[in-house]
C-alpha positions in Angstrom: -63.9 -19.2 -0.8 -62.3 -20.3 2.4 -60.4 -17.4 4.4 -57.6 -19.1 6.8 -56.0 -17.6 9.9 -52.6 -16.0 9.0 -53.6 -14.9 5.4 -53.3 -11.3 4.3 -55.9 -9.6 2.3 -56.3 -5.8 0.9 -59.7 -4.8 2.1 -61.6 -1.5 1.7 -62.3 -0.9 5.4 -64.8 2.2 4.7 -66.8 3.5 6.0 -65.2 4.2 9.3 -65.5 6.6 12.2 -62.9 8.7 14.2 -59.6 6.9 14.6 -60.4 3.9 12.8 -58.0 3.0 10.1 -59.7 3.6 6.7 -59.4 2.8 3.0 -58.1 0.0 1.4 -55.2 -1.8 3.7 -53.8 -4.9 4.3 -55.7 -7.0 7.1 -54.5 -10.2 8.6 -56.9 -12.8 9.3 -57.0 -13.7 13.4 -60.1 -15.7 13.5 -59.5 -19.5 13.6 -60.3 -21.4 10.5 -63.2 -23.2 12.1 -65.0 -19.8 12.6 -63.8 -18.7 9.1 -65.7 -21.5 7.3 -69.1 -20.4 9.0 -71.2 -17.9 7.6 -70.3 -15.3 10.3 -67.7 -12.5 10.2 -63.9 -12.7 10.1 -61.8 -11.2 12.9 -58.9 -9.3 11.3 -55.8 -7.0 12.5 -55.5 -4.0 10.4 -52.0 -3.0 8.9 -50.3 0.2 7.8 -47.3 1.1 5.9 -44.1 0.8 8.0 -42.9 4.3 7.4 -46.2 5.4 9.3 -45.2 3.8 12.5 -41.4 5.0 13.5 -41.2 3.2 16.9 -42.0 -0.4 17.8 -44.4 -0.8 20.5 -45.6 -4.0 22.1 -49.1 -3.4 20.4 -47.7 -3.6 16.9 -46.1 -6.3 14.9 -43.7 -4.9 12.1 -43.2 -7.4 9.0 -41.1 -7.2 6.2 -42.1 -7.6 2.3 -40.2 -11.5 2.9 -42.1 -12.1 5.8 -45.6 -11.3 4.5 -45.7 -11.4 0.8 -46.7 -7.5 0.8 -44.8 -5.0 -1.3 -43.9 -2.7 1.6 -42.8 -3.1 5.1 -46.1 -3.3 7.1 -47.1 -2.7 10.6 -50.0 -4.7 12.1 -51.7 -2.8 14.7 -52.7 -5.4 17.1 -55.1 -2.9 19.0 -57.1 -2.4 15.6 -59.0 -5.5 15.8 -62.3 -5.6 13.5 -64.6 -7.9 12.4 -65.5 -8.0 8.9 -67.9 -9.6 6.5 -66.4 -12.3 4.2 -67.9 -10.5 1.2 -65.4 -7.5 1.6 -62.3 -10.0 0.7 -61.1 -10.4 -2.9 -60.7 -13.9 -4.1 -57.0 -14.5 -3.3 -54.7 -13.5 -0.3 -51.7 -11.2 -1.1 -49.4 -12.9 1.5 -49.4 -15.1 4.7 -47.6 -14.9 8.0 -45.3 -17.7 9.1 -46.3 -19.5 12.5 -43.4 -17.8 14.1 -44.9 -14.2 13.1 -48.3 -15.4 14.2 -47.0 -16.4 17.6 -45.7 -12.7 17.9 -49.1 -11.4 16.9 -50.9 -13.6 19.4 -48.5 -12.3 22.1 -49.2 -8.6 21.0 -53.2 -9.6 20.9 -52.9 -10.7 24.6 -51.1 -7.6 25.7 -53.7 -5.4 23.9 -56.6 -7.5 25.6 -55.0 -8.0 28.9 -55.2 -11.8 28.5 
């Protein structure tokens, strides 16, 4: 299985601590494909239901079902960056973001990390 940047998967994020997002959630693959092909970890951004986030912040990217392939509006929390072992991922993605949306994700990531 080859995981690709911009793909979205439902992944179980447990165990967690404190304010980390938990449970089975959509995650957006952030790491580049060259790294994703190596036997390393995959860097992702965690998503949550759009209804859980009532305001838009520069740290978040809101995507509609049409833009993501997900069943519900989703907000990707660009300050919730995690690295996960590839064995956490199911066989197939549930969606993929467009290049335009990934550019917005990259802008939010730079904001969150002060880059």
